[in-house]
Each structure stands twice: as C-alpha cells, then as structure tokens.
C-alpha positions in Angstrom: 8.8 13.5 12.8 5.1 13.9 13.1 3.2 12.4 15.9 1.0 9.5 14.8 -2.7 9.8 15.0 -5.4 7.1 15.3 -6.8 8.2 11.9 -3.4 8.0 10.2 -2.6 4.6 11.6 -6.0 3.1 10.7 -5.8 4.7 7.2 -2.3 3.3 6.7 -3.5 -0.2 7.8 -6.6 0.0 5.4 -4.4 1.2 2.5 -1.8 -1.5 3.2 -4.5 -4.2 3.2 -6.1 -2.9 0.0 -2.7 -2.8 -1.7 -1.7 -6.3 -0.6 -5.0 -7.7 -1.9 -4.5 -5.8 -5.2 -1.1 -7.3 -5.6 -2.3 -10.8 -4.8 -5.2 -10.5 -7.3 -2.8 -9.1 -10.0 -0.2 -11.9 -9.5 -3.0 -14.5 -9.1 -4.4 -13.7 -12.5 -0.9 -13.5 -14.0 -0.1 -17.0 -12.9 -3.5 -18.5 -13.2 -3.4 -22.1 -14.4 0.2 -22.6 -13.3 1.1 -25.2 -10.7 1.9 -23.8 -7.2 5.5 -24.2 -6.2 7.2 -24.6 -2.8 7.7 -20.9 -2.7 4.0 -19.9 -2.9 3.3 -20.9 0.7 6.7 -19.5 1.8 5.8 -16.1 0.3 2.3 -16.2 1.8 3.5 -17.1 5.3 6.2 -14.4 5.1 3.6 -11.9 4.0 1.4 -12.9 7.0 4.3 -12.4 9.4 5.2 -9.0 7.9 1.5 -7.9 8.0 1.1 -9.0 11.7 4.3 -7.1 12.6 3.2 -4.0 10.8 -0.4 -4.1 12.2 1.0 -4.6 15.7 3.2 -1.6 15.3 0.3 0.6 13.9 -2.2 -0.5 16.5 0.0 -1.0 19.6 3.2 0.9 19.1 2.2 4.4 20.0 -0.3 3.4 22.8 2.5 1.2 24.3 4.9 4.1 24.2 2.4 6.4 25.8 1.5 3.8 28.5 5.1 3.3 29.4 5.5 7.1 29.6 2.8 7.1 32.3 0.0 8.3 30.0 -2.2 5.3 30.7 -5.6 6.8 30.1 -4.4 8.6 26.9 -2.8 5.3 25.7 -6.1 3.4 26.0 -8.0 6.2 24.3 -5.5 6.3 21.4 -5.7 2.5 21.0 -9.5 2.4 21.0 -9.7 5.4 18.6 -7.4 3.6 16.2 -9.5 0.4 16.5 -12.8 2.2 16.0 -11.4 4.2 13.1 -10.2 1.0 11.4 -13.6 -0.6 12.1 -15.1 2.2 10.1 -12.8 1.4 7.2 -13.7 -2.3 7.5 -17.4 -1.3 7.4 -16.7 0.7 4.2 -15.0 -2.4 2.7 -18.0 -4.6 3.6 -20.4 -2.0 2.0 -18.2 -1.9 -1.1 -18.2 -5.7 -1.2 -22.0 -5.8 -1.2 -22.3 -3.0 -3.7 -20.0 -4.7 -6.2 -21.3 -8.2 -5.8 -25.1 -7.9 -5.2 -26.9 -6.7 -8.3 
C-alpha cells in the first residue's frame, strides 16, 4: 500500500466533492418538478454523514497515526499541507465559479 500524501488526500477530497455535486445536479434535473418524499432528506443527511467521515479520514487519519507514532511535528506539517493544498483546490473552484457565471 502506498503512503498517503497531502496532495493525494486533498485531490481525492476535491474530486469527491465535484463528483457528489455532479450527481446531485444530475438527479436534481432528472426529478425536477416532482414532489420531495420522506427519503430525500434521509438520503441527504446520510450523504452528509458519509462525507464528514470520509473528509475526517482524509484530513485527520494519517496525521493522527503519525502523531500517535511520536512524529508530532511531521503530523502537524502533513495536516497543514493537506489543508493548504485543499484550500488551493477550493480557490480554483471559486475562480471557475466566477468564470462560468460572470460574463
């Protein structure tokens, strides 16, 4: 198994978010005009819990393992590199939002 890197973890988080939003948009247009059922909020809340667990694993999992192994400085560095890299992806998303909406 390969060792995780901050770039890989942040990239996976960004791709996951883009994929989930794409699915929500796809199904939203497919079911446009239909009445929401009881299951719609159940699905959305389940997706929120799944996403929080996955993001927790990606952002905290490896740094926590390193911290518990006595690599405290390296753990903090890994965590902040992951956060900073993801912030870069978030900035790209913001720029793409402005490019696609402002004309």
